[in-house]
C-alpha positions in Angstrom: 0.0 -0.1 0.1 1.3 3.4 -0.6 2.3 5.4 2.0 1.6 9.2 2.3 4.1 11.2 0.5 6.6 12.8 2.8 6.5 16.6 1.5 3.1 16.6 2.7 3.9 16.3 6.5 7.2 17.5 5.9 6.2 21.8 6.0 5.5 21.0 10.1 8.7 19.1 10.1 10.6 21.7 8.9 9.2 24.8 10.8 9.8 22.8 14.1 13.4 21.6 13.3 14.9 24.2 11.3 15.8 26.9 13.6 16.7 29.4 10.9 13.3 29.8 10.1 13.3 32.0 13.3 16.3 34.5 12.4 14.9 38.3 12.4 13.7 39.0 9.0 16.4 41.5 8.3 19.1 38.5 8.9 16.6 36.3 6.2 16.6 39.0 4.0 20.7 39.1 4.0 21.2 35.5 4.1 23.4 36.0 7.3 23.6 34.0 10.6 21.3 35.4 13.5 22.3 35.2 17.2 18.4 35.6 17.9 19.4 38.1 21.1 16.6 39.7 22.7 15.1 42.3 21.9 17.6 42.8 19.2 20.1 40.5 17.4 23.8 41.9 17.5 23.8 41.8 13.4 21.4 44.9 13.4 22.8 46.6 16.2 26.2 46.5 14.7 25.2 48.5 11.2 22.9 50.5 13.8 19.7 49.2 12.5 16.4 48.9 14.2 15.6 44.9 14.7 12.3 43.8 12.8 12.2 41.0 16.1 11.6 37.5 15.7 8.5 35.7 14.0 6.6 33.4 16.4 7.2 30.1 17.3 3.8 29.1 17.3 2.9 30.7 14.0 5.8 29.2 12.3 4.7 25.9 13.3 1.6 25.9 12.1 2.1 28.7 9.1 -0.1 28.1 5.9 1.7 26.1 3.2 -1.2 24.0 2.3 -1.4 24.8 -1.7 2.2 23.9 -2.0 1.5 20.7 -0.2 -1.7 19.8 -2.1 -0.1 20.5 -5.4 2.9 18.2 -4.7 0.9 15.7 -3.0 -1.6 14.9 -5.9 1.0 15.0 -8.6 3.3 12.0 -6.5 0.1 10.1 -5.5 -0.6 9.1 -9.3 -4.1 7.7 -8.5 -7.8 8.5 -8.4 -8.3 12.1 -7.3 -10.5 12.4 -3.9 -13.2 13.3 -5.5 -13.1 10.7 -8.3 -12.6 8.1 -4.8 -15.6 9.4 -3.1 -18.0 9.3 -6.4 -16.8 5.5 -6.9 -17.6 4.7 -3.2 -21.7 5.8 -3.7 -23.6 2.9 -4.7 -26.3 5.0 -6.9 -27.0 8.0 -8.5 -29.4 8.8 -5.3 -26.3 8.4 -3.0 -24.0 10.1 -5.4 -25.8 13.1 -5.2 -25.4 12.7 -1.5 -21.6 13.0 -1.8 -22.4 16.8 -2.1 -23.4 16.6 1.5 -21.5 17.8 4.3 -20.2 14.6 6.4 -22.3 16.1 9.3 -25.7 16.5 7.6 -27.5 13.4 6.4 -30.2 15.0 4.4 -29.2 18.4 3.3 -26.7 20.1 0.9 -23.8 21.4 3.2 -23.6 25.1 3.4 -20.2 27.3 3.8 -19.0 28.2 6.8 -19.6 31.1 8.8 -17.1 33.9 8.9 -15.4 33.0 12.1 -14.1 29.4 11.2 -17.2 27.5 12.7 -20.0 25.4 10.6 -23.7 26.4 11.0 -26.2 24.8 12.8 -27.0 22.6 9.8 -24.1 21.4 9.5 -24.4 19.1 12.8 -25.4 15.3 12.3 -28.3 13.3 13.5 -25.4 11.5 15.3 -24.3 15.4 17.3 -28.0 15.9 17.8 -28.5 12.7 19.5 -25.7 12.5 21.6 -26.2 16.2 22.7 -29.6 14.8 23.9 -28.6 11.6 25.4 -24.7 12.3 27.0 -24.6 9.0 28.6 -24.4 6.8 25.2 -21.4 5.1 24.8 -21.7 3.8 21.1 -24.1 6.0 18.8 -27.1 5.1 16.3 -27.4 7.2 12.9 -30.1 6.7 11.4 -29.8 7.8 7.5 -32.7 8.7 5.0 -29.9 8.1 2.1 -26.8 5.8 2.0 -24.2 7.4 4.2 -21.5 9.2 2.2 -17.7 8.4 2.8 -17.3 11.0 4.9 -20.0 10.4 7.2 -18.5 6.6 7.3 -15.4 7.7 8.8 -16.9 10.3 11.0 -19.4 7.8 12.3 -16.0 5.3 12.5 -14.3 7.9 15.0 -16.9 8.4 17.3 -17.4 4.6 17.6 -14.2 3.2 17.5 -11.7 6.7 18.9 -14.2 8.4 20.5 -17.2 7.3 22.3 -16.0 3.8 22.5 -13.2 4.4 25.1 -12.8 5.1 28.8 -12.2 8.7 28.7 -15.0 9.2 26.1 -17.3 12.6 26.5 -19.7 12.1 29.4 -21.9 15.5 29.3 -23.2 17.5 26.9 -20.2 20.3 27.1 -18.1 18.1 26.2 -19.9 16.5 23.4 -20.2 19.7 21.9 -16.6 20.3 21.8 -16.8 17.9 19.1 -19.9 17.7 17.4 -20.3 21.3 16.9 -16.7 22.7 16.8 -15.0 24.4 14.0 -14.1 23.0 10.5 -10.7 21.9 11.5 -11.7 19.3 14.1 -14.8 18.0 12.0 -11.9 17.6 8.8 -9.6 16.1 11.4 -11.9 13.7 13.1 -13.3 12.6 9.5 -9.4 11.8 8.3 -8.8 9.9 11.2 -11.8 8.0 10.8 -11.0 7.4 6.8 -7.5 6.6 8.0 -8.8 3.9 10.3 -11.7 2.6 8.0 -9.3 2.2 5.0 -6.7 0.3 6.9 -9.2 -2.0 8.1 -10.9 -2.7 4.7 -7.4 -2.0 2.4 -9.2 0.4 0.4 -6.8 2.8 -1.3 -9.3 5.5 -2.6 -10.5 5.9 0.9 -6.9 6.4 2.4 -6.5 9.2 -0.6 -9.5 11.0 0.9 -8.2 10.7 4.5 -5.1 12.3 3.5 -7.1 15.5 1.6 -9.4 15.6 4.8 -6.1 16.2 7.0 -4.6 18.4 4.7 -7.8 20.4 4.6 -7.6 20.5 8.6 -4.0 21.5 8.7 -5.0 24.8 6.8 -7.7 25.2 9.2 -5.9 24.6 12.2 -3.7 26.9 11.4 -6.3 29.8 10.7 -7.7 29.1 14.0 -4.3 29.6 15.8 -3.9 33.1 13.4 -7.1 34.4 15.0 -4.8 33.7 18.5 -7.5 32.9 20.7 -7.3 33.9 24.3 -10.5 32.5 25.8 -9.9 29.3 27.5 -13.3 27.6 25.9 -12.0 29.4 22.4 -8.6 28.1 22.6 -9.7 24.2 22.9 -11.1 23.7 19.7 -7.6 24.5 17.9 -6.2 22.3 20.8 -8.2 19.3 20.0 -7.5 19.9 16.4 -3.7 19.4 17.0 -4.2 16.5 19.3 -6.5 15.0 16.6 -3.6 15.7 14.0 -1.0 14.0 15.9 -3.5 11.0 16.5 -3.7 10.8 12.2 -0.4 10.4 12.1 -0.3 7.4 14.2 -3.2 5.8 12.6 -2.3 6.9 9.3 1.7 5.9 9.7 3.2 2.5 9.3 6.5 2.9 11.6 6.2 3.4 15.5 9.3 5.3 14.9 8.5 7.6 12.4 4.7 8.2 13.1 5.3 9.2 17.0 8.1 11.4 15.9 6.0 13.5 13.0 2.8 13.2 15.7 5.3 14.7 18.1 5.7 18.1 16.4 1.9 18.6 17.0 2.4 17.7 20.4 4.4 20.8 21.0 1.9 23.0 19.0 -1.1 21.7 21.4 1.4 22.7 24.3 2.1 26.2 23.6 -1.5 26.6 22.7 -2.4 25.7 26.1 0.5 27.4 28.1 -1.3 30.8 26.6 -4.6 30.6 28.0 -4.0 28.9 31.5 -5.6 28.8 33.9 -8.6 27.2 32.7 -11.0 27.1 35.6 -13.6 24.6 34.2 -10.6 22.1 33.6 -8.6 20.0 36.1 -6.1 21.5 38.1 -6.5 24.7 36.3 -5.7 22.8 32.6 -2.2 22.0 34.1 -3.0 18.4 33.6 -3.8 18.6 30.1 -0.3 20.0 29.5 1.4 17.7 31.7 -0.3 14.8 29.9 1.2 15.9 26.4 4.3 16.3 27.9 4.2 13.3 29.0 3.4 11.6 25.5 6.7 13.2 24.2 8.9 10.5 26.1 8.4 7.6 23.7 9.5 9.3 20.7 12.8 10.6 22.6 13.2 7.1 24.0 12.9 5.6 20.7 14.9 8.0 18.8 17.5 8.3 21.5 17.5 11.9 21.8 16.8 14.3 24.8 13.9 15.4 25.1 13.3 19.8 23.9 13.8 22.5 26.4 10.3 23.2 26.1 9.4 20.2 28.0 11.7 21.6 31.0 10.2 25.1 31.0 6.8 23.8 31.0 7.0 21.6 34.0 8.7 24.8 35.6 5.3 26.1 35.7 3.5 23.2 36.1 4.6 21.7 39.1 3.8 25.1 41.5 0.1 25.0 39.8 -0.5 21.3 41.2 -2.1 20.7 44.6 1.1 19.5 46.8 -0.3 16.0 46.9 -0.1 15.5 43.1 3.3 17.3 42.5 4.8 13.7 42.5 3.7 13.2 38.9 6.1 16.5 37.9 9.0 14.5 40.1 7.9 11.5 37.7 8.4 13.6 34.6 11.7 14.9 35.6 12.9 11.3 36.8 11.8 10.0 33.4 13.8 12.4 31.6 16.8 11.7 33.7 16.7 8.5 32.4 16.3 9.3 28.9 19.2 11.8 29.6 21.1 8.8 30.2 19.8 6.7 27.5 21.4 9.4 24.6 24.6 9.5 26.5 24.8 5.8 26.1 24.3 6.0 22.4 27.2 8.3 22.0 29.5 6.9 25.1 32.0 3.9 24.0 32.1 2.0 27.6 34.9 -0.3 28.5 34.4 -2.6 30.9 36.3 -1.7 34.5 36.5 1.4 33.3 35.3 4.9 35.9 32.4 6.0 33.2 31.4 2.5 32.7 30.9 2.4 37.1 29.2 5.7 36.2 26.7 4.9 34.3 25.5 1.8 36.8 25.6 4.5 39.7 23.5 6.7 37.4 20.8 4.0 36.9 20.5 2.2 40.5 20.0 5.9 41.7 17.4 6.3 38.9 15.7 2.6 40.3 16.4 3.9 43.9 13.9 7.3 43.0 11.3 5.2 41.0 10.7 3.1 44.0 10.4 6.0 46.2 8.0 7.7 43.7 5.6 4.4 43.8 4.6 5.0 47.5 4.3 9.0 46.6 1.8 7.7 43.7 -0.2 5.2 45.5 -0.9 8.2 48.0 -1.9 10.4 45.5 -3.5 8.2 42.9 -4.4 4.6 44.3 -5.4 1.6 42.6 -6.4 -1.8 44.0 -6.3 -5.2 42.2 -9.9 -6.9 41.7 -10.5 -10.6 40.4 -13.2 -11.6 38.5 -14.6 -14.3 35.4 -13.8 -12.2 32.0 -12.9 -13.3 29.0 -8.8 -14.1 28.8 -8.2 -12.3 26.0 -9.9 -9.3 27.5 -8.7 -9.5 31.2 -5.3 -10.6 31.9 -5.6 -13.8 34.4 -8.9 -12.9 35.6 -7.7 -9.5 37.1 -8.0 -5.7 36.6 -7.0 -2.5 38.3 -9.4 0.2 40.1 -8.8 3.4 39.5 -10.2 6.5 41.0 -9.4 8.3 37.4 -7.5 7.6 34.0 -5.4 10.5 34.7 -4.2 8.4 37.7 -3.7 5.6 35.7 -2.0 6.7 33.0 0.8 8.0 35.3 1.3 4.4 36.8 2.1 3.2 33.2 4.8 6.0 32.7 6.0 4.6 35.7 6.0 1.0 35.1 7.4 1.7 31.5 10.5 3.7 32.5 11.4 1.4 35.6 11.3 -1.7 33.3 13.6 0.0 30.9 16.1 1.4 33.7 16.2 -2.5 35.4 16.3 -4.1 32.0 19.3 -1.6 31.0 21.0 -2.2 34.3 20.7 -6.0 33.3 21.9 -5.5 30.0 25.2 -3.3 30.7 26.2 -6.3 33.6 26.1 -8.7 30.6 28.3 -6.7 28.6 30.5 -5.3 31.1 30.8 -8.1 33.9 33.7 -6.7 35.6 32.1 -3.7 36.3 29.1 -5.3 37.0 30.1 -7.3 39.6 31.5 -4.5 41.5 28.2 -2.0 41.3 25.3 -4.9 40.8 25.3 -7.5 43.3 23.6 -11.1 42.4 21.0 -9.8 45.2 20.3 -6.7 43.3 20.4 -8.1 39.7 17.6 -11.1 40.6 15.6 -7.8 42.3 16.0 -6.0 38.7 14.2 -9.1 37.1 11.6 -9.3 39.7 11.1 -5.6 39.4 10.9 -6.2 35.4 8.2 -8.7 36.0 6.0 -7.2 38.6 6.1 -3.6 36.7 5.1 -5.5 33.3 2.5 -7.5 35.3 0.9 -4.5 36.5 1.1 -2.6 33.2 -0.8 -5.5 31.2 -3.3 -6.1 34.2 -3.9 -2.3 33.8 -5.2 -2.5 30.0 -8.9 -2.4 30.9 -9.0 0.6 32.6 -7.1 2.4 29.2 -9.0 0.3 26.6 -12.7 -1.3 26.0 -11.5 -4.5 24.3 -14.8 -5.5 21.9 -14.8 -8.8 23.6 -16.5 -7.0 26.5 -20.0 -5.9 27.2 -21.0 -2.3 28.1 -21.7 -3.4 31.5 -18.2 -4.6 32.1 -16.3 -2.1 29.9 -17.6 0.7 32.5 -16.8 -1.3 35.5 -13.2 -1.3 34.3 -13.1 2.1 32.9 -11.1 4.2 35.1 -13.4 7.8 34.9 -12.1 10.6 33.2 -12.6 14.5 33.1 -10.9 15.4 30.0 -13.7 13.7 27.2 -10.4 13.0 24.9 -11.4 9.6 24.1 -8.6 7.3 23.0 -6.0 9.5 22.4 -4.2 7.8 24.9 -4.4 4.7 23.1 -0.8 4.8 21.6 0.8 5.3 24.5 -0.4 2.4 25.9 0.1 0.1 23.4 4.0 1.2 23.3 3.6 0.7 27.2 2.2 -3.0 26.7 5.1 -3.6 24.1 7.8 -2.6 27.0 5.8 -5.1 29.1 5.5 -8.1 27.0 9.2 -7.8 25.9 10.8 -6.9 29.8 13.8 -9.2 30.6 12.8 -12.6 32.2 8.8 -12.4 32.0 7.0 -15.4 31.0 6.2 -16.1 27.6 2.3 -15.5 28.5 2.9 -12.3 29.1 4.2 -11.3 25.5 1.5 -13.8 24.1 -1.4 -11.4 25.8 0.1 -8.1 24.6 0.9 -9.5 21.4 -2.8 -10.9 20.6 -4.0 -7.6 22.1 -2.2 -5.1 19.7 -3.5 -7.3 16.9 -7.0 -6.8 18.0 -6.4 -3.3 17.8 -4.9 -3.1 14.5 -7.9 -5.1 13.2 -10.5 -3.3 15.0 -9.5 0.8 14.9 -7.2 0.1 11.9 -4.4 1.6 13.6 -1.0 1.3 11.8 0.7 1.9 15.2 -0.7 -1.2 16.2 0.7 -3.4 13.1 4.2 -1.7 13.5 4.4 -2.7 17.1 3.3 -6.4 16.5 6.1 -6.8 14.0 8.5 -5.5 16.6 7.0 -7.5 18.8 8.0 -10.5 16.7 11.3 -9.0 15.7 11.7 -9.3 19.5 10.8 -12.8 20.0 13.2 -14.1 16.9 16.3 -12.2 18.9 15.8 -9.6 16.2 13.8 -6.6 17.2 16.1 -3.9 15.9 16.4 -5.5 12.6 12.8 -5.4 12.5 12.3 -1.6 13.3 14.8 -1.0 10.8 12.9 -2.7 8.2 9.8 -0.9 8.7 11.8 2.3 8.4 13.4 1.2 5.1 10.3 0.1 3.6 8.6 3.4 4.8 11.4 5.4 2.8 10.9 3.3 -0.5 7.0 3.8 -0.2 7.4 7.8 0.3 
């Protein structure tokens, strides 16, 4: 299957990574290096010229290059156009006429957008109206007077599989309104995600092409929302949700777990910048700080995969998040700092050639041992702030591991626990690997008792990660009553945006050192179910990496996926 052309996402990638775009306009025009000193750069002061200042980073990240992107992407696809694709999916002339309708109107032609970028009331679907009248519904029933259009199918797929079918689904009319009556940018990216997932499950190339077009439209429309510089917390949530869902599209559409998370990472930076500009938000948990922290925690996985340090914005955001939290909850910021420290050690190891018995090798051992001790203390703090309990029952084995599940008070705490478990598994795994590679240093720094404790810690963290799964994701085998019983309550109403992180945590748990083969089998099978049920390419890529791990060829599996994606692009 052809992949999404690289240059379609390239404008966002370049705007984040190419720092030269942030030179002052004078240095850009003269094509000279700018030291970006504020308020005026040294080059302008040297020639006694008034420095025009620097462009805002947020506007750089989302500048409108859509026309260029669309032109290039259409030229590279060499396949049926999105309009032709939509016509190909209409079963009759009557339903073909319906293809000119909005995806959010079941029986009347779509009208143009209003001047403020929001869809007129007429564009709300019967689904949205029904959901607003019945906020407790977990699965919408959509009644169409005509065959649903391809866009409506994508929208419905997103609602069913990615939003309402998840533990952190919208629970009230206000949360539903954020999706059902949001601006065109949010509507289009939901359709894009739905069509991407649906096309992946059906192998439908034409539908996949239309999902890319909707994604491109959403990029342009999101940049327009950001350009309006909303200052009211309610208004800013629309572009934030759009940006987060753009990141979700990268995970659903992308074939490489490494590359798709890296591209999605760029969108996450944009969401952090947007939220930071309007804090505090009175109606959000902890004034909106939790929302920023959840976004920041999502940066860990791409950092680990690429073995690169976290960006400066991560530590800047932590600086204002911690004081804004209740004292009891500030341990979540301590957890973030500890994980960041570990990732820095991993980044150091990438460039450091260790010699067995050398003082530098022993220093790495010492740092990892200290981190493991800190994680042990953080377990106590998390249990006090976000307690959970292990429950048991008679449930489908494929959905509930060994009949056990966790009872959490809220999804926020459940996600924090899995971040700790995932990171601690990696810490003890690194200790075990280093002791194997450097036995002399290992015999000095890692006693046999401590080494055995590392294996025990890995097994315990892995089992807890797997046992927590029903709190994060509704397995299709579970009935509605069971799914509701397992779910950790949420206040964000963001649906399945936390699922990609869960899948990576499960992969780490299933491949943890010394764990029973049952762990690998359960997590592998569940990840396959996610792929088949939701069409999330990220899950398919992770399943292949797990196969490589079992065969002792994990790195080769990752390299093979990346090579295939490069060839497709």
